[in-house]
N, C-alpha and C positions, 0 to 999 in steps of 0.2 A: 504494500500500500504506500502511496505517496501522498504528500500533503501540499495544500495550495492556499492561496488567499484570493478571494473574490471581492473587489471593491465596487460599491454602488453608492450613488447619491440617494439618500433616503427620500428625497422629493420625487425621484424618478422610479426607484424600486427599493423598497425598504425590507427590513427583516420581517415585519408584520405581513407585507405582501407575499414574501416567500413562504412563510408559515401557512398562510391562507390557501396556498396551492396544494397543501397536504402531500400525500405520497405520490401524486401525479407529477409533482415538481414543475419546473419551468425551464425553458431555454435560457442560457446565459447569453442573450443575443446583443447585437449592437456593438460588439467589440470591433474596432477598426484600427488595431495596432498589430503589426505582424508578429512581434515577439509574444504578445499576449495570446494571439491566435495559435501560434506554434506550441505554447504551453498547453493550451486546450487539446491540441492534437496528441499530446503525450499522455493525457489523462486516461485512466482505466475506470470502469465501473467499480464502485466501492471505494475509490479514493475519497479522502476527506478534505474539507476546506474550511477556512475561517470566512464568515460573512462579515465584511467590514463596511461600516458606514463612513463615507468620506465627507468632505466639506466641513461643516461646523462641528459635528460630533467626533469625527476621526477616532473610531473605536471598533474593535472586534466585538460584535454583539451576538454571535451565534456560530454554530457549526452546521455545515451542509455536507451532503454526500453526492458524488457524481453518480447519476443513474442512467446516463446514456453517453456513449462515446461521441467524439466529434462528428458532426454532420453539417450539411449546409444550413447557414443561418437563414431563417424564414423571413427576416426583415429586409432582405436584399436579393436582387437577382444576380449579383456579382458573385461568381463561384469561387472567388478567392477567400471569402469569409465563411468561417465555420464556427460552431459553438457546441458546447456540451449542455446536457440537462442536469439540473441539481435539485435536491429536495432538502428541506430543513430537517435537522436531526435534534438539536438541543440549543436553547438560548444560553447565553453567558449569564451566570448568576451575578457576576460583576463585570460590566463592560471594561475591556482593556484598551485604554486610550493610547494613541500614538506617543503621547508624552510619557506614559508609564513604560512603554516599550523602549523608547529612547533612553530612559533613565536607568535601565537595567543593562549593565555592561555585557552580560551573557548574550544579549540580543543585538549587539552592535553590528554584526554582519548580516542581519536580516535584510532581505531585499526591501521591505517596507521602509526601513530606516534610510537606505541608500538610494532608492528609486521610488519615491512615494507616488509618482504619477502613473506607474504601470498598473493597469486595472486587473490583471490576472498575473499572479506570480507564485513561484515555488516557495515552500516553507520546509526547512529541514526538520527531521524527526525531533531533534533536540529543541529547536525553536517551538515546534508544535507542543511538546510536553510542557515547556515553560509557560507558554501563553495559556494553555488549558489550565494549568495550576493557578495562574493569576486570575483566570476567569471563574474558577471554582466549578469546572466541569470536567467530566471524564471524556477524554478524546478518543 
C-alpha cells in the first residue's frame, strides 16, 4: 500500500462533500498538472490518502481510500487527463494544520512542506504514521 495527499479547496469540494458520497466515492477530477496526474497513474486500489483542505484552513481533515485506478477524467474531452476515484474512510479527530506539520522536524521532507501547491502528492509511510498520530486516527 502506498500513501498520498489529496488537496481541495473546501469551497469547491470539501470533506463533508466527500463523506456524503459514501462508499460510491467520487472522481478526483479537474487535476491539470502533469506531475499530479502521473501520481494518480501510480495509485492502486486500496491505497490511502490524506484529504487536505487548502486555502484558509490548510489542514488534513480526513483519510480517503483509492477505489478505482486511473481512468479518463469525465470533466474533459482531452485524453491527457486522468483521475482516480476515492471514498472517505475516517475524519481526523484533530485536524492537522500545515503549521503543525511544518513545526515538526520529523516532517521537514514532506512534499507538502516543500511543494505546497501540488494538488496530489506522495506521502511516505513514516510521514503517514506521524500525521495519523497527530490527527488521532488509525491509518
